[in-house]
Backbone as JSON Lines, residues from 0, in Angstrom:
{"i":0,"aa":"M","n":[-10.16,18.42,-25.05],"ca":[-9.6,17.31,-24.3],"c":[-8.37,17.79,-23.54]}
{"i":1,"aa":"T","n":[-8.4,17.64,-22.24],"ca":[-7.29,18.07,-21.4],"c":[-6.27,16.95,-21.26]}
{"i":2,"aa":"I","n":[-5.01,17.33,-21.41],"ca":[-3.93,16.35,-21.28],"c":[-3.63,16.17,-19.8]}
{"i":3,"aa":"K","n":[-3.56,14.94,-19.36],"ca":[-3.21,14.62,-17.97],"c":[-1.76,14.17,-17.95]}
{"i":4,"aa":"Y","n":[-0.89,15.13,-17.66],"ca":[0.55,14.84,-17.69],"c":[0.94,13.79,-16.66]}
{"i":5,"aa":"R","n":[0.27,13.76,-15.55],"ca":[0.57,12.75,-14.52],"c":[0.42,11.35,-15.1]}
{"i":6,"aa":"D","n":[-0.67,11.1,-15.81],"ca":[-0.9,9.78,-16.41],"c":[0.13,9.48,-17.49]}
{"i":7,"aa":"I","n":[0.46,10.49,-18.29],"ca":[1.45,10.3,-19.35],"c":[2.8,9.93,-18.75]}
{"i":8,"aa":"L","n":[3.22,10.69,-17.75],"ca":[4.54,10.47,-17.16],"c":[4.66,9.11,-16.49]}
{"i":9,"aa":"M","n":[3.59,8.63,-15.92],"ca":[3.62,7.31,-15.27],"c":[4.0,6.22,-16.27]}
{"i":10,"aa":"G","n":[3.69,6.43,-17.53],"ca":[4.02,5.45,-18.56],"c":[5.47,5.51,-19.03]}
{"i":11,"aa":"Y","n":[6.15,6.61,-18.73],"ca":[7.52,6.79,-19.21],"c":[8.59,6.65,-18.12]}
{"i":12,"aa":"I","n":[8.23,6.95,-16.89],"ca":[9.22,6.92,-15.81],"c":[9.24,5.53,-15.2]}
{"i":13,"aa":"D","n":[10.45,4.95,-15.15],"ca":[10.61,3.58,-14.67],"c":[10.34,3.43,-13.18]}
{"i":14,"aa":"I","n":[11.02,4.22,-12.35],"ca":[10.9,4.05,-10.9],"c":[10.61,5.4,-10.26]}
{"i":15,"aa":"L","n":[9.52,5.46,-9.5],"ca":[9.17,6.65,-8.74],"c":[9.15,6.3,-7.26]}
{"i":16,"aa":"N","n":[9.86,7.06,-6.45],"ca":[9.9,6.79,-5.02],"c":[8.83,7.55,-4.26]}
{"i":17,"aa":"K","n":[8.29,8.59,-4.89],"ca":[7.28,9.45,-4.27],"c":[6.22,9.77,-5.31]}
{"i":18,"aa":"P","n":[5.07,10.29,-4.86],"ca":[4.04,10.69,-5.82],"c":[4.47,11.89,-6.67]}
{"i":19,"aa":"L","n":[3.87,12.01,-7.83],"ca":[4.15,13.15,-8.71],"c":[3.47,14.41,-8.19]}
{"i":20,"aa":"K","n":[4.02,15.55,-8.55],"ca":[3.46,16.84,-8.16],"c":[2.13,17.09,-8.87]}
{"i":21,"aa":"S","n":[1.54,18.24,-8.61],"ca":[0.27,18.6,-9.25],"c":[0.48,18.83,-10.74]}
{"i":22,"aa":"E","n":[-0.6,18.82,-11.49],"ca":[-0.53,19.02,-12.95],"c":[0.19,20.32,-13.31]}
{"i":23,"aa":"D","n":[-0.16,21.41,-12.64],"ca":[0.47,22.71,-12.95],"c":[1.97,22.67,-12.71]}
{"i":24,"aa":"E","n":[2.38,22.06,-11.61],"ca":[3.81,21.97,-11.29],"c":[4.53,21.07,-12.3]}
{"i":25,"aa":"L","n":[3.87,19.98,-12.71],"ca":[4.47,19.08,-13.7],"c":[4.69,19.81,-15.03]}
{"i":26,"aa":"I","n":[3.72,20.59,-15.44],"ca":[3.82,21.34,-16.69],"c":[5.01,22.3,-16.63]}
{"i":27,"aa":"E","n":[5.18,22.97,-15.51],"ca":[6.3,23.91,-15.36],"c":[7.64,23.19,-15.47]}
{"i":28,"aa":"V","n":[7.77,22.04,-14.83],"ca":[9.02,21.29,-14.89],"c":[9.27,20.81,-16.33]}
{"i":29,"aa":"L","n":[8.24,20.29,-16.97],"ca":[8.39,19.8,-18.34],"c":[8.78,20.92,-19.3]}
{"i":30,"aa":"K","n":[8.18,22.08,-19.15],"ca":[8.53,23.22,-20.01],"c":[9.98,23.63,-19.81]}
{"i":31,"aa":"R","n":[10.47,23.52,-18.58],"ca":[11.86,23.88,-18.3],"c":[12.84,22.85,-18.82]}
{"i":32,"aa":"R","n":[12.47,21.58,-18.75],"ca":[13.4,20.49,-19.01],"c":[13.36,19.9,-20.41]}
{"i":33,"aa":"L","n":[12.21,20.0,-21.08],"ca":[12.09,19.43,-22.42],"c":[12.09,20.55,-23.46]}
{"i":34,"aa":"T","n":[12.57,20.23,-24.65],"ca":[12.51,21.2,-25.74],"c":[11.06,21.32,-26.23]}
{"i":35,"aa":"K","n":[10.8,22.35,-26.99],"ca":[9.44,22.53,-27.53],"c":[9.03,21.35,-28.42]}
{"i":36,"aa":"K","n":[9.96,20.87,-29.23],"ca":[9.64,19.74,-30.1],"c":[9.43,18.46,-29.28]}
{"i":37,"aa":"E","n":[10.21,18.27,-28.23],"ca":[9.99,17.1,-27.37],"c":[8.61,17.16,-26.73]}
{"i":38,"aa":"M","n":[8.19,18.35,-26.32],"ca":[6.85,18.51,-25.74],"c":[5.77,18.2,-26.77]}
{"i":39,"aa":"K","n":[5.98,18.65,-28.0],"ca":[5.01,18.37,-29.05],"c":[4.9,16.86,-29.32]}
{"i":40,"aa":"V","n":[6.04,16.18,-29.34],"ca":[6.03,14.73,-29.55],"c":[5.35,14.03,-28.37]}
{"i":41,"aa":"L","n":[5.63,14.46,-27.15],"ca":[5.0,13.89,-25.96],"c":[3.48,14.0,-26.05]}
{"i":42,"aa":"R","n":[3.0,15.19,-26.4],"ca":[1.55,15.39,-26.52],"c":[0.97,14.59,-27.69]}
{"i":43,"aa":"A","n":[1.7,14.52,-28.8],"ca":[1.22,13.78,-29.97],"c":[1.16,12.28,-29.68]}
{"i":44,"aa":"K","n":[2.16,11.76,-28.98],"ca":[2.15,10.34,-28.6],"c":[0.95,10.04,-27.71]}
{"i":45,"aa":"D","n":[0.61,10.99,-26.83],"ca":[-0.56,10.82,-25.96],"c":[-1.85,10.75,-26.78]}
{"i":46,"aa":"R","n":[-1.87,11.44,-27.91],"ca":[-3.04,11.41,-28.81],"c":[-3.0,10.22,-29.75]}
{"i":47,"aa":"N","n":[-2.03,9.32,-29.54],"ca":[-1.88,8.1,-30.33],"c":[-1.58,8.35,-31.81]}
{"i":48,"aa":"L","n":[-0.89,9.45,-32.1],"ca":[-0.47,9.69,-33.47],"c":[0.75,8.82,-33.77]}
{"i":49,"aa":"N","n":[0.86,8.35,-35.01],"ca":[2.04,7.56,-35.36],"c":[3.18,8.49,-35.77]}
{"i":50,"aa":"D","n":[4.36,7.92,-35.96],"ca":[5.54,8.74,-36.25],"c":[5.4,9.55,-37.53]}
{"i":51,"aa":"D","n":[4.73,9.01,-38.55],"ca":[4.48,9.75,-39.79],"c":[3.67,11.01,-39.52]}
{"i":52,"aa":"E","n":[2.6,10.85,-38.77],"ca":[1.72,11.98,-38.46],"c":[2.45,13.03,-37.62]}
{"i":53,"aa":"I","n":[3.24,12.55,-36.66],"ca":[4.0,13.48,-35.81],"c":[5.03,14.23,-36.64]}
{"i":54,"aa":"A","n":[5.69,13.52,-37.55],"ca":[6.69,14.16,-38.41],"c":[6.07,15.3,-39.22]}
{"i":55,"aa":"L","n":[4.88,15.08,-39.75],"ca":[4.18,16.13,-40.5],"c":[3.81,17.3,-39.58]}
{"i":56,"aa":"L","n":[3.4,16.97,-38.37],"ca":[2.98,17.98,-37.41],"c":[4.12,18.91,-37.02]}
{"i":57,"aa":"I","n":[5.32,18.36,-36.84],"ca":[6.45,19.19,-36.38],"c":[7.48,19.46,-37.47]}
{"i":58,"aa":"N","n":[7.13,19.14,-38.71],"ca":[7.99,19.44,-39.87],"c":[9.38,18.82,-39.77]}
{"i":59,"aa":"C","n":[9.42,17.51,-39.62],"ca":[10.7,16.81,-39.63],"c":[10.47,15.39,-40.16]}
{"i":60,"aa":"D","n":[11.51,14.57,-40.17],"ca":[11.33,13.2,-40.66],"c":[11.1,12.23,-39.49]}
{"i":61,"aa":"E","n":[10.73,11.0,-39.82],"ca":[10.42,9.99,-38.8],"c":[11.61,9.69,-37.9]}
{"i":62,"aa":"H","n":[12.8,9.69,-38.49],"ca":[14.01,9.42,-37.71],"c":[14.16,10.46,-36.6]}
{"i":63,"aa":"R","n":[13.91,11.72,-36.92],"ca":[14.01,12.8,-35.93],"c":[12.96,12.63,-34.84]}
{"i":64,"aa":"V","n":[11.75,12.2,-35.21],"ca":[10.69,11.95,-34.22],"c":[11.15,10.89,-33.23]}
{"i":65,"aa":"K","n":[11.74,9.81,-33.74],"ca":[12.23,8.74,-32.87],"c":[13.31,9.24,-31.93]}
{"i":66,"aa":"K","n":[14.21,10.09,-32.44],"ca":[15.28,10.66,-31.62],"c":[14.7,11.58,-30.53]}
{"i":67,"aa":"L","n":[13.7,12.37,-30.89],"ca":[13.06,13.24,-29.91],"c":[12.38,12.42,-28.82]}
{"i":68,"aa":"Y","n":[11.69,11.34,-29.23],"ca":[11.04,10.45,-28.28],"c":[12.06,9.84,-27.32]}
{"i":69,"aa":"E","n":[13.13,9.29,-27.89],"ca":[14.17,8.67,-27.06],"c":[14.79,9.71,-26.12]}
{"i":70,"aa":"G","n":[14.95,10.92,-26.6],"ca":[15.54,11.99,-25.8],"c":[14.71,12.34,-24.59]}
{"i":71,"aa":"Y","n":[13.39,12.51,-24.78],"ca":[12.59,12.89,-23.62],"c":[12.37,11.73,-22.66]}
{"i":72,"aa":"V","n":[12.33,10.51,-23.15],"ca":[12.2,9.36,-22.25],"c":[13.47,9.26,-21.38]}
{"i":73,"aa":"K","n":[14.6,9.46,-22.0],"ca":[15.88,9.42,-21.26],"c":[15.92,10.54,-20.21]}
{"i":74,"aa":"K","n":[15.51,11.74,-20.61],"ca":[15.49,12.87,-19.68],"c":[14.57,12.6,-18.49]}
{"i":75,"aa":"L","n":[13.38,12.08,-18.78],"ca":[12.41,11.85,-17.71],"c":[12.88,10.81,-16.71]}
{"i":76,"aa":"N","n":[13.81,9.97,-17.09],"ca":[14.32,8.94,-16.19],"c":[15.63,9.33,-15.5]}
{"i":77,"aa":"Q","n":[16.1,10.56,-15.73],"ca":[17.27,11.04,-15.0],"c":[16.84,11.38,-13.57]}
{"i":78,"aa":"E","n":[17.65,11.0,-12.6],"ca":[17.29,11.2,-11.2],"c":[16.99,12.66,-10.86]}
{"i":79,"aa":"K","n":[17.8,13.57,-11.38],"ca":[17.6,14.98,-11.07],"c":[16.23,15.46,-11.54]}
{"i":80,"aa":"I","n":[15.84,15.06,-12.74],"ca":[14.54,15.48,-13.26],"c":[13.41,14.77,-12.54]}
{"i":81,"aa":"K","n":[13.59,13.48,-12.22],"ca":[12.56,12.77,-11.47],"c":[12.32,13.45,-10.12]}
{"i":82,"aa":"Q","n":[13.38,13.9,-9.47],"ca":[13.24,14.59,-8.18],"c":[12.4,15.87,-8.34]}
{"i":83,"aa":"E","n":[12.6,16.56,-9.46],"ca":[11.83,17.78,-9.7],"c":[10.35,17.48,-9.96]}
{"i":84,"aa":"L","n":[10.07,16.31,-10.48],"ca":[8.69,15.92,-10.81],"c":[7.92,15.38,-9.61]}
{"i":85,"aa":"M","n":[8.65,14.92,-8.6],"ca":[8.01,14.28,-7.44],"c":[7.8,15.27,-6.29]}
{"i":86,"aa":"V","n":[6.79,14.97,-5.48],"ca":[6.51,15.73,-4.27],"c":[7.66,15.53,-3.3]}
{"i":87,"aa":"E","n":[8.06,16.6,-2.65],"ca":[9.19,16.48,-1.7],"c":[8.78,15.92,-0.37]}
C-alpha cells in the first residue's frame, strides 16, 4: 500500500493558497522538516492506528505520541513550511 502524502497533508494543513508539490517533492520536504518519530506517527495515523498501537510501534508512551502528533500538525501549518510544500 502506497502512502499518498498529498492526501494526508490536505487533512492537516488549514489553509493552502496554491496546490501541493509532487509526491516525491513532498516526501523530501517532510524528511527535512519532521523528525523520524513524527514521520512514523504521521504514517501510523494514516493507517488508522490508535495511540496505544503507535506507542508500541515507536517505543514510547501515549502522551509522547500525542505530543509528536501536535508537533507535526503545528509544523505543517507554519507559513514557511507550507510555502515549501506548495508549488511556486
